[in-house]
C-alpha positions, 0 to 999 in steps of 0.5 A: 285341386287334385285329380278326381278318382276317375282321373287318378293314376293308381299303384296296383290293380283296380281291385287292390284300389277298390275301384274300376280301371278306366283303361289298362295299359299292357306293355313290357317294363322295358317298353314303358321305360322307352315310352317314358324317356321319349325313345318311342311314342305312345302311337308308335308303341301301339302301332308296333304292337308293344302297347295294348289297351283295354277300356277307354281309348281316350284315356289312353291317348292322355298317357303321353301328356302325363308322362311329359308332365312327370318327366322333369321329376322322373330319373329314368 
């Protein structure tokens, strides 16, 4: 049971993946590392102007859960 195409995390742009992005997250690489490592929260990054979104905000709110689920496997 994998994620449906509408719930998948894809590498590259939506155009490169021949799909439409549900949400686009815009942030610096260093801020993403801080977010993924837990140094900052998604809400803190957004409120501090470090994270901008385009599209479905409800999908953006799922980012922290995705990062937490991936954290044990990630070596940051």
